[in-house]
C-alpha positions, 0 to 999 in steps of 0.5 A: 587498524582494528582495535576489537579484543585487544584493548583494556578498558579501565574505566570499567575494570571492577574494584578490589574488595575483602574476601568474603566466606562462602556461603554457598548461595545465601547472601549475608545482609552486610555482603556488598550488592552484586554488580550487574553482568556486563554485555562484552561488545565490540570496541571500536575507535573513534575517528580521532588522533590518527584514527579515519571516519573511513576505519572506524565506520567500517569496524562499527557497520561490520558489526551492525550489519550481522545482526541485521536489524538496522538497514541502508533504505533509499539513502538513508540508515532505516531501523525496524520498529514493532507496533503489536503484531506488525513492523514498520520503517523508520529513518535513524536521525543523528540524535537517537544514532548516538545512543543506537550505535552504543547498544552494539559497540564500545566507542574508545579512544586512546588517552596517555596515562603516564608513559602509556597509551590507554584504550577508554570508553568515549561517548560519540557526539551528534556530529560524530554519529552524522558523520557514520551514518554519511560514510561510504561504509554505512551505505556499502556495509549495511543490508539493502531493504525495499519492503517489510511484510508481516507474512512468508514470501513465495520466491524463485531460485534457479528455476524453483520456489522457495519460501522466505519464511522470517528475517531478511532476504536479501535476494528480494530485499524484504524483510519478513515477519514471520507469524506462522507456518503455512501448509502444503494446500490442495489445488482444489481446496486453495480456490474453495478457500479464496472463491469463499473469500468472495461469496458475499459480494455482488460483483456487477458483471463476471469480470469484476469477480475475476479482477476480485480474484486477482486481487489475492494473488497480485501482491504475491507475485509481485512481492516474490518477483513472480510479475516483474513489470508494474502492476496496476492500482486497484480501483475498488467501485460501488454503486452506493456508499456502505456496500463494501467496497473498502472492507473488501480491499482490506479482506485482501490486505488481512490475507497477508496479514497486514492492515490498509495504511489509510490515505483521505483526501485533503487539501494541499499542504502540512497533512496533505493527500500527498504528504501522508501517502509519502508517510505511508511508503517511508514506513514501509506500508506495503498495502496503502489506501485512498479511501472514498476519493470524490470527483477526479483524482488528478495526482501527478505524484500517484500517477508517477509512483504507478508508473515507476520503473526504479527507486521512486523519490519521497519528501518527508518532514527532517529526513528529506529523499527518501527513495523507496522501491514501488515494487513493494506497495500495493496500493488501493482506490475506494470511491463511489465513482472513480474519475481519474485522467487518462494515463491513470484509467490505462494503469488501473484495475476497477473492481465494481460491486453493488450494494445488497440491500438490508444485507449484514455480512455473516459473523464468523466466531464473533468476527467479521470475516476481514478480522477472521481472514487477518487472525487466520491469514496463513490458512487462506496465504497458503491457497494463494501460494498453491495457486502460485505453484500450480501456475509455476508448475505449469510453465508460467503460462499468460494469455494474449489477452491485450485490453490493458496497458500493463501486458504482464499482470494481465497476461498472467492474471487472464490465464490464472483465473480463467484456467485455474478459477474457471472464472470470466476473462480478467478484462471482460467488461474493463474497458467500459468502467476505464472509459467512464473513468476517464470521461466526465460526462458518462462518469456523471451520468453513471453517478447520476443514473444510479441516485435516480434509480435510489430515489425512485426518478427513473423513467421519467422526462427531466430537464437541465433544470430538473436534473440539477435541482435533483443534484443538489438534493442528493448531492450529485457532484458536477464535474468541471464546476468550482465551489462558487458555480455549484452554488449558482442555479444557472451554472449548474443548469448549463453545466448539466446541459453540456455533460447530458448533450455529450453522453447522448450526442450521435446515439440516436433515437435509441439513446446511450446505453452505459452500465446498464443504463440508458438515456433518451433526449427528447426536444418538448414544446413547452411556454416559458415564462414570459408566455413564449412558446419554445423548446426544451430538452427532456432526458429520460434515464431508464434501467436496462 
């Protein structure tokens, strides 16, 4: 039975004091200090003396749910925390719940005084807080949070587009922290603004640029529910380090007033890549980047997350399993030579750029472009929204593009980049990048050719021994060699011979052309160290 507004708290009744002559707002030196104003909170009777936990929990969480700052997410209660102008999520632990709940309600219990029962104030215990958190009423009454975003979101309701500007949106499960007004923008101006974000990058192909454009649109399309199916992990790849691949992904996040949650590759155990990745998921980080990935990325956890069609279980210290919604997170990889399993390659969107020699990205009002976009994100978000509104008004059209496993994302994106931006097809040139990413031999050849060009070693016939020495000098990773074997010249030479044969086998006299480089194998007669005639294979790499 509810006791809200029906009880008297004898512990908080102010003491009687003598009457004091009025002073018209002027306090006398001998006046007693003023008592602080008390905030009147609803009363909730604790589960004791015949009060069931279900009744007490229902009263508690009915009050809390109305405030919409504590939520139920993936099996646990979470609260929003603000880090500067960014919002994040934090699971509510038992000991923190004790004081947290007391900010919402006034806990009481019945106590008999002489021959009368009176409600008195009590502090709940950790065990009691744990009971509340584990109750069915907690799970049923608290709003269901799926994600946190730091900018407005477009959604479709009854066939029309609506903009969620701030607060909790039950339809999407998103909590929106609004940072400014998003104007209605003309489509031509929207296209101009988004194109301007890519002017400083040298993309390998026109298709790569189209995929970079789609990177700005994918989060809004997915967060708002316009794309129902899974979206790919975006891979930023470059021919050299310091080319701007990670910077471009920072730019995408900045449009949404987000900072990337960065994950660096480490070995397993505490602080491993997968542990950091899960930590970002639990905190509600909307944009997560696996930064500077070298070698093969073979993570069953990441692959499972990308392909999950429902709640995804994460595990973090002290909280056990917490389920998150994959559709409320964007994943990025930056790499100078992306290698993956075939399944992960099929679920990736690879965007390749070339490094511009001696190039510095220009500053805008003293800031780089990413910082400028972050500060003025509503201007660029307006451009994203204008494109989506146009696509929606055109009937949410799709093409028949089939060169990607994630068909819905691919076909929607293909229609937009071709018809709105007048750009190349979304998947143009992508098959080549995807095949190379999942083929160690092709991946090695691409990395080797890039380094040979950088060091002025193209157009020279080189043996496997020559290439092994070069790889050691230029720090080119050789696939399928462990740390011990990588220090053995014979092992390096043998493995490079296998890799290069796999590249040129069946290519004929003209050699193999791959990602702008050609390799031709030729048999050369040589005299070995024992003075005997021998035949060696030399490989010549040229730029196409």
